[in-house]
Legacy VTK file of the C-alpha trace (Angstrom):
# vtk DataFile Version 3.0
C-alpha trace
ASCII
DATASET POLYDATA
POINTS 441 float
85.631 58.436 -53.495
84.615 54.787 -53.458
84.427 54.675 -57.250
87.918 56.118 -57.604
89.356 53.604 -55.121
87.651 50.807 -57.041
89.102 51.998 -60.355
92.613 52.593 -59.019
93.130 49.520 -56.799
90.393 46.913 -56.935
89.700 46.866 -60.683
93.363 46.339 -61.762
93.646 43.528 -59.239
90.497 41.845 -60.580
91.742 42.217 -64.165
95.116 40.683 -63.282
93.422 37.796 -61.464
91.137 37.147 -64.428
94.080 37.168 -66.825
95.882 34.689 -64.566
92.784 32.457 -64.622
92.550 32.594 -68.432
96.194 31.545 -68.750
95.785 28.582 -66.389
95.503 25.954 -69.114
98.497 27.298 -71.044
100.577 27.632 -67.868
99.717 24.110 -66.665
100.581 22.555 -70.013
103.902 24.420 -70.145
104.877 23.250 -66.642
103.988 19.646 -67.488
105.975 19.935 -70.707
108.990 21.342 -68.828
108.860 18.452 -66.340
108.808 15.964 -69.227
111.781 17.790 -70.771
113.668 17.425 -67.469
113.102 13.664 -67.564
114.178 13.524 -71.201
117.359 15.470 -70.373
118.373 12.913 -67.729
117.631 10.072 -70.141
119.850 11.613 -72.829
122.672 12.648 -70.496
122.950 9.774 -68.026
121.189 6.794 -69.646
122.219 7.139 -73.311
118.741 8.167 -74.423
117.050 5.201 -72.767
114.532 5.272 -69.915
115.716 5.864 -66.361
116.265 2.328 -65.098
116.507 2.209 -61.294
117.815 -1.366 -61.485
120.870 -0.340 -63.484
124.349 -1.100 -62.109
125.865 1.857 -63.933
125.779 4.106 -60.865
125.973 3.617 -57.097
122.946 3.103 -54.899
122.857 6.716 -53.622
122.965 8.067 -57.167
120.160 5.750 -58.246
118.108 6.823 -55.229
118.560 10.419 -56.334
117.472 9.595 -59.895
114.436 7.718 -58.581
113.295 10.516 -56.259
113.822 13.134 -58.981
111.895 11.014 -61.480
108.982 10.586 -59.087
108.943 14.321 -58.417
108.796 15.203 -62.114
106.136 12.562 -62.835
104.049 13.967 -59.983
104.344 17.454 -61.473
103.261 16.112 -64.857
100.187 14.377 -63.395
99.119 17.385 -61.341
99.584 19.892 -64.143
97.800 17.729 -66.709
94.865 17.384 -64.307
94.838 21.152 -63.893
95.073 21.577 -67.689
92.095 19.283 -68.305
89.995 20.981 -65.620
90.777 24.488 -66.899
90.043 23.487 -70.508
86.736 21.991 -69.376
85.623 25.271 -67.764
86.981 27.457 -70.575
83.928 28.611 -72.524
83.541 30.752 -75.638
82.879 33.830 -73.521
86.188 33.276 -71.744
87.977 33.014 -75.085
86.402 36.260 -76.294
87.422 37.946 -73.065
90.956 36.631 -73.514
91.090 38.132 -77.007
89.921 41.456 -75.581
92.713 41.359 -73.009
95.252 40.523 -75.710
95.771 36.908 -74.602
96.581 34.581 -77.476
96.049 30.871 -76.829
98.521 28.438 -78.454
97.548 26.734 -81.673
95.920 23.257 -81.380
98.860 21.737 -83.251
101.277 23.048 -80.612
99.083 21.690 -77.813
98.860 18.278 -79.489
102.615 18.242 -80.027
103.314 18.923 -76.351
100.739 16.384 -75.171
102.184 13.738 -77.495
105.692 14.352 -76.154
104.442 14.157 -72.552
102.632 10.885 -73.238
105.737 9.392 -74.870
107.837 10.190 -71.796
105.350 9.171 -69.105
104.333 5.946 -70.871
107.746 4.501 -69.996
107.117 4.844 -66.247
103.543 3.659 -65.761
104.637 0.748 -63.559
107.299 2.574 -61.547
105.866 1.598 -58.128
105.606 -2.062 -59.113
109.184 -1.931 -60.401
110.438 -0.462 -57.134
108.789 -3.234 -55.124
110.784 -5.782 -57.138
114.148 -4.134 -56.431
116.457 -5.027 -53.558
119.829 -3.717 -52.385
122.669 -6.171 -52.814
125.652 -6.521 -50.483
127.861 -4.397 -52.747
125.305 -1.542 -52.621
124.143 -2.299 -56.155
120.533 -2.722 -57.159
119.287 -6.098 -58.337
115.890 -7.077 -59.657
114.147 -9.825 -57.709
112.240 -12.184 -59.928
109.939 -14.621 -58.123
111.363 -18.096 -58.321
109.438 -21.210 -59.192
109.429 -22.254 -55.569
108.036 -18.892 -54.423
105.292 -19.073 -57.011
104.402 -22.546 -55.806
104.364 -21.366 -52.205
102.156 -18.421 -53.142
99.769 -20.728 -54.974
99.742 -23.059 -51.994
98.961 -20.211 -49.576
96.284 -18.926 -51.941
94.646 -22.329 -51.922
94.799 -22.368 -48.120
93.108 -18.969 -47.944
90.514 -19.947 -50.520
89.497 -22.896 -48.359
88.257 -20.429 -45.713
86.000 -18.564 -48.155
82.453 -19.902 -48.517
81.806 -21.228 -52.013
78.996 -22.838 -53.894
78.234 -26.507 -53.342
79.362 -27.307 -56.858
82.825 -25.984 -56.048
83.265 -27.599 -52.618
83.731 -31.133 -53.888
86.041 -32.612 -56.470
87.282 -35.876 -57.861
90.364 -35.814 -55.593
90.251 -34.369 -52.060
92.022 -31.045 -51.674
94.135 -32.286 -48.766
95.820 -34.859 -51.043
96.533 -32.208 -53.672
97.949 -29.845 -51.061
100.159 -32.662 -49.732
101.617 -33.269 -53.177
102.155 -29.535 -53.609
103.967 -29.304 -50.282
106.181 -32.288 -51.134
106.992 -30.741 -54.499
108.037 -27.532 -52.787
110.188 -29.354 -50.215
111.969 -31.407 -52.896
112.791 -28.355 -54.975
116.622 -27.832 -54.983
116.098 -24.055 -54.813
114.087 -24.317 -51.584
117.054 -23.655 -49.275
118.094 -20.538 -51.166
114.538 -19.258 -51.117
114.307 -19.832 -47.371
117.546 -17.897 -46.785
116.357 -15.090 -49.054
113.006 -14.900 -47.270
114.775 -14.837 -43.908
116.996 -11.959 -45.005
114.000 -10.031 -46.272
112.194 -10.650 -42.989
115.257 -9.583 -41.020
115.583 -6.390 -43.056
111.889 -5.615 -42.570
112.173 -6.191 -38.822
115.195 -3.890 -38.481
113.520 -1.123 -40.491
110.277 -1.466 -38.498
111.988 -1.400 -35.093
114.059 1.649 -36.043
110.982 3.433 -37.359
109.005 2.635 -34.198
111.835 4.042 -32.072
111.859 7.161 -34.238
108.093 7.575 -33.816
108.606 7.522 -30.043
111.897 9.386 -29.675
111.353 12.247 -32.157
108.141 13.648 -30.548
109.589 13.279 -27.038
112.842 15.017 -27.971
110.941 17.744 -29.809
108.737 18.286 -26.755
111.593 18.425 -24.250
114.025 20.479 -26.329
111.440 23.006 -27.502
110.069 23.321 -23.978
113.503 23.859 -22.427
115.224 25.970 -25.081
112.557 27.915 -26.982
109.130 27.934 -25.367
110.268 27.877 -21.730
112.209 31.163 -21.693
109.493 32.983 -23.658
106.673 31.807 -21.402
108.651 32.474 -18.213
109.466 36.003 -19.352
105.890 36.900 -20.291
103.927 34.853 -17.760
105.788 35.961 -14.637
105.314 39.609 -15.605
101.555 39.069 -15.627
101.550 36.908 -12.488
103.461 39.612 -10.589
100.162 41.499 -10.363
98.344 38.239 -9.525
96.390 38.579 -12.784
97.764 35.445 -14.378
98.635 33.399 -11.314
95.908 30.789 -11.886
94.846 29.515 -15.296
91.461 28.256 -14.068
89.231 28.330 -11.031
90.104 24.766 -10.015
93.738 25.721 -9.426
92.607 28.691 -7.352
90.293 26.519 -5.239
93.060 23.981 -4.726
95.449 26.719 -3.561
92.850 28.106 -1.127
92.147 24.662 0.321
95.840 24.032 0.822
96.245 27.381 2.602
93.196 26.714 4.809
94.558 23.311 5.810
97.901 24.879 6.716
96.180 27.543 8.819
94.076 24.956 10.671
97.170 22.804 11.285
99.013 25.770 12.833
96.094 26.536 15.112
95.785 22.888 16.111
99.525 22.569 16.876
99.407 25.837 18.794
96.681 24.485 21.062
98.640 21.296 21.751
101.872 23.099 22.714
102.836 22.741 26.374
104.977 25.856 26.278
104.151 29.405 25.399
101.624 29.552 22.496
102.347 31.499 19.346
101.056 35.011 19.070
98.673 36.136 16.353
101.457 38.041 14.638
103.693 34.953 14.499
100.837 32.868 13.097
100.138 35.503 10.450
103.802 35.544 9.428
103.822 31.747 8.992
100.597 31.852 6.988
101.978 34.642 4.803
105.162 32.647 4.150
103.107 29.599 3.206
100.902 31.707 0.933
103.985 32.943 -0.940
105.201 29.367 -1.360
101.798 28.267 -2.684
101.633 31.205 -5.085
105.091 30.388 -6.421
104.161 26.718 -6.809
100.957 27.409 -8.721
102.630 30.075 -10.815
105.165 27.481 -11.945
102.333 24.986 -12.571
100.450 27.498 -14.715
103.512 28.439 -16.761
104.372 24.732 -17.162
100.863 24.061 -18.507
101.295 26.802 -21.117
104.674 25.341 -22.086
103.061 21.927 -22.495
100.450 23.299 -24.916
102.989 24.791 -27.347
105.481 21.937 -26.922
102.741 19.385 -27.680
101.809 21.294 -30.840
105.417 21.158 -32.033
105.582 17.455 -31.156
102.488 16.741 -33.241
103.984 18.705 -36.151
107.244 16.733 -35.889
105.322 13.451 -35.719
103.226 14.375 -38.768
106.289 15.422 -40.781
107.966 12.134 -39.889
104.953 10.229 -41.193
104.827 12.264 -44.397
108.474 11.600 -45.292
108.439 7.914 -44.295
105.996 6.273 -46.682
108.327 3.338 -47.387
108.937 2.760 -43.673
105.184 2.835 -43.007
104.658 0.142 -45.642
107.407 -1.972 -44.069
105.895 -1.430 -40.614
102.476 -2.537 -41.860
103.973 -5.734 -43.299
105.840 -6.265 -40.017
102.657 -6.050 -37.923
100.759 -8.235 -40.393
103.498 -10.853 -40.103
103.317 -10.738 -36.295
99.520 -10.862 -36.134
99.206 -13.708 -38.627
101.911 -15.615 -36.775
99.957 -15.645 -33.507
97.885 -18.614 -32.503
94.092 -18.402 -32.342
94.083 -18.310 -28.542
96.680 -15.504 -28.519
94.615 -13.464 -30.983
91.495 -13.953 -28.885
93.412 -13.034 -25.699
94.707 -9.771 -27.207
91.259 -8.819 -28.519
89.623 -9.461 -25.131
92.401 -7.547 -23.341
92.018 -4.447 -25.519
88.227 -4.500 -25.531
88.029 -4.889 -21.741
90.526 -2.063 -21.186
88.980 0.460 -23.558
85.287 -0.522 -23.785
84.821 -2.887 -20.847
82.825 -2.513 -17.649
85.619 -0.735 -15.748
86.846 1.375 -18.675
84.885 4.572 -17.684
87.141 5.011 -14.640
90.238 4.765 -16.829
88.875 7.243 -19.373
88.004 9.658 -16.560
91.557 9.495 -15.179
93.039 9.998 -18.679
90.837 13.012 -19.489
91.477 14.651 -16.116
95.219 14.076 -16.586
95.104 15.696 -20.038
93.180 18.666 -18.648
95.726 19.120 -15.863
98.592 18.729 -18.361
97.251 21.638 -20.440
96.011 23.709 -17.528
92.358 23.394 -18.492
89.487 23.059 -16.030
88.131 19.523 -15.845
84.678 19.820 -17.401
82.884 16.885 -15.813
79.864 17.240 -18.100
82.102 16.824 -21.144
83.946 13.905 -19.480
80.712 12.062 -18.719
79.394 12.712 -22.248
82.680 11.442 -23.730
82.565 8.305 -21.592
78.949 7.675 -22.600
79.657 7.885 -26.361
83.280 7.178 -27.296
83.629 3.674 -25.735
80.350 2.709 -27.411
81.728 3.815 -30.783
84.940 1.854 -30.157
82.951 -1.230 -29.202
80.933 -0.973 -32.425
84.129 -0.641 -34.480
85.650 -3.698 -32.752
82.567 -5.811 -33.419
82.341 -4.660 -37.036
86.039 -5.470 -37.580
85.587 -8.922 -36.059
82.517 -9.592 -38.186
83.817 -8.291 -41.538
87.557 -8.901 -41.434
88.662 -11.337 -38.753
85.756 -13.705 -39.394
86.918 -14.018 -43.002
90.657 -14.222 -42.367
90.690 -16.400 -39.247
87.290 -17.881 -38.346
88.887 -20.211 -35.790
90.209 -17.186 -33.878
86.684 -15.728 -33.807
85.317 -18.999 -32.465
88.021 -19.049 -29.781
87.218 -15.425 -28.924
83.537 -16.197 -28.439
84.332 -19.249 -26.303
86.733 -17.273 -24.091
84.274 -14.392 -23.803
81.532 -16.685 -22.609
LINES 1 442
441 0 1 2 3 4 5 6 7 8 9 10 11 12 13 14 15 16 17 18 19 20 21 22 23 24 25 26 27 28 29 30 31 32 33 34 35 36 37 38 39 40 41 42 43 44 45 46 47 48 49 50 51 52 53 54 55 56 57 58 59 60 61 62 63 64 65 66 67 68 69 70 71 72 73 74 75 76 77 78 79 80 81 82 83 84 85 86 87 88 89 90 91 92 93 94 95 96 97 98 99 100 101 102 103 104 105 106 107 108 109 110 111 112 113 114 115 116 117 118 119 120 121 122 123 124 125 126 127 128 129 130 131 132 133 134 135 136 137 138 139 140 141 142 143 144 145 146 147 148 149 150 151 152 153 154 155 156 157 158 159 160 161 162 163 164 165 166 167 168 169 170 171 172 173 174 175 176 177 178 179 180 181 182 183 184 185 186 187 188 189 190 191 192 193 194 195 196 197 198 199 200 201 202 203 204 205 206 207 208 209 210 211 212 213 214 215 216 217 218 219 220 221 222 223 224 225 226 227 228 229 230 231 232 233 234 235 236 237 238 239 240 241 242 243 244 245 246 247 248 249 250 251 252 253 254 255 256 257 258 259 260 261 262 263 264 265 266 267 268 269 270 271 272 273 274 275 276 277 278 279 280 281 282 283 284 285 286 287 288 289 290 291 292 293 294 295 296 297 298 299 300 301 302 303 304 305 306 307 308 309 310 311 312 313 314 315 316 317 318 319 320 321 322 323 324 325 326 327 328 329 330 331 332 333 334 335 336 337 338 339 340 341 342 343 344 345 346 347 348 349 350 351 352 353 354 355 356 357 358 359 360 361 362 363 364 365 366 367 368 369 370 371 372 373 374 375 376 377 378 379 380 381 382 383 384 385 386 387 388 389 390 391 392 393 394 395 396 397 398 399 400 401 402 403 404 405 406 407 408 409 410 411 412 413 414 415 416 417 418 419 420 421 422 423 424 425 426 427 428 429 430 431 432 433 434 435 436 437 438 439 440
């Protein structure tokens, strides 16, 4: 019985899988070749046989954006399939080739493979510096693309800033002194830059680039905040909420799913006990006729129903939060995956802000963050945050885990802060490190 099942179902599946594996190199090369043909077709149809130039004024900006994204997609397919082709050819042994011949699989001739690889290399060689080309392209006012060539003044400014940064790097004694002091040379360089007639245009251009970067960064930051919040609220109210309410209240009707954890149950019992003691205390203080036992029981029963309804809603809300948070994280991750350009602009924006701060401001921000997250009073804050997260998801607050987290995670953060200050900030801004140490003392 087992042998027949193996021959009828398992063996054909294994044979088909092995055939698919043997054809991997041929299939990968064909897909890479097809992607190169797609690029060649666009070149012949829309660019008169020339390479796809994203700086061309022949089409509008939206059309050029489409050509650029399509080109990047096809180049990515070519790179991935060629990598797969090389890996499969590396693992293809003589025994595999004999097995392929037994299965009737005929590999393409070496001349055909070389012809396809040559064609692919001819197409992809035109776009080796596509990312560098895109960084030198800017959108003009009339929605056309223009290439930005660094002006003489910008090159001088870059050289001047490079010299300023090099002064902070320790060098050999033979390189620290010269015939003319560096300050005099830097003064002449600065005067040369200020007397350049193109300086005003460069300043305006730099301001516009900075303004564009700021607008893109602020919009992207708002998206990073608004999109997860909207996803959480809308999914919780429209999708997850009705499903959880329908299923959870059916289970809680039998009091099986009323409480998600023992802490909620203990809290409900304490609240009911306090209410019962308050009724008895008020009953003893009444000057009139005291309440009977039946009346007291009715009030306690009414309060118990209110507490059960309250904790049932809290439990269902915790379940809604779990699924809504998962969808929010997915939305946030998708937003990051499709916003690589915005992330690069945001990084430049934060670098511009950080480098523009004074040394005392940098030291103040570092001390503020370190004292909040890894300081003496930080364990209390971490405990409140972890207990709030546990309550938000309806989980019991595991105090052993909380204490272990507080004993390890702030220490790791403190080590990372110190390593960053020692390796990065001490090289970029040593004066800020000196100010930080002085303020910390």
